[in-house]
C-alpha positions in Angstrom: -2.0 -13.0 -13.6 -4.5 -13.6 -10.9 -5.8 -10.5 -9.1 -6.6 -10.4 -5.4 -9.6 -8.3 -5.2 -9.9 -8.8 -1.4 -13.4 -10.1 -1.3 -13.2 -11.5 2.2 -12.0 -8.1 3.4 -14.9 -6.3 1.7 -17.4 -8.8 3.0 -16.0 -8.3 6.4 -16.2 -4.5 6.2 -19.9 -4.6 4.8 -21.0 -6.9 7.7 -19.1 -4.8 10.3 -20.9 -1.6 9.2 -24.1 -3.3 8.5 -24.3 -1.7 5.1 -27.2 -2.5 2.8 -26.3 -0.5 -0.3 -22.8 -0.6 -1.6 -21.3 1.6 -4.3 -18.1 0.0 -6.0 -15.8 2.6 -7.7 -13.4 0.9 -10.1 -10.6 2.1 -12.3 -11.2 1.4 -16.0 -9.0 -1.6 -15.9 -11.1 -3.4 -13.3 -14.5 -2.3 -14.8 -14.6 -5.7 -16.8 -14.7 -7.4 -13.4 -17.7 -5.5 -12.2 -20.1 -8.3 -12.7 -18.0 -10.9 -11.0 -17.4 -8.5 -8.1 -21.0 -7.7 -7.7 -22.1 -11.4 -7.9 -19.5 -12.4 -5.2 -20.4 -9.6 -2.8 -24.2 -9.9 -3.1 -23.9 -13.7 -2.7 -21.9 -13.3 0.7 -23.9 -10.4 2.1 -27.4 -9.1 2.2 -26.7 -6.1 0.1 -27.4 -4.3 -3.1 -24.2 -3.4 -5.1 -24.2 -0.3 -7.4 -21.3 0.1 -9.8 -20.0 3.7 -10.4 -19.2 3.8 -14.1 -18.1 7.4 -14.1 -14.5 8.5 -14.2 -12.1 7.7 -11.5 -8.9 9.7 -11.0 -7.8 8.0 -7.7 -8.8 7.7 -4.1 -9.5 11.3 -3.7 -12.0 11.2 -6.6 -15.2 10.5 -4.7 -18.4 10.6 -6.8 -20.4 13.7 -6.1 -23.6 11.7 -6.6 -22.8 8.8 -4.3 -25.1 10.1 -1.6 -27.8 10.5 -4.0 -27.4 6.8 -4.9 -28.4 5.9 -1.3 -25.2 4.1 -0.7 -24.2 3.2 2.9 -20.6 2.3 1.9 -18.3 3.3 -0.9 -15.6 0.9 -1.7 -12.9 2.2 -4.0 -10.4 0.1 -5.9 -7.0 1.6 -7.0 -3.5 0.8 -7.3 -2.2 1.3 -3.8 -3.6 0.8 -0.5 -4.7 3.7 1.7 -4.5 3.4 5.5 -7.3 5.4 6.9 -8.4 6.0 10.4 -10.6 8.6 12.2 -7.6 11.1 12.4 -7.0 10.9 8.7 -4.8 9.1 6.2 -1.6 7.3 7.6 
């Protein structure tokens, strides 16, 4: 089975936000893809990617230390897409 990890969408968002340091939060099943994701994102952008290796219980489980990592952008992978805007979740 081929996974669509939406790399073009991630790259687009990084460029749109002019982010320099990215934190990727992956569920355990995707952690083996962390190196592939990091390489692809860093190759297409001028960023440093940090992988959050702590637990992840879903989109509401934002790492407490993400700000201490100096990340400009947190990208979370999960099982379902969240639609978010300035007014909240759709």
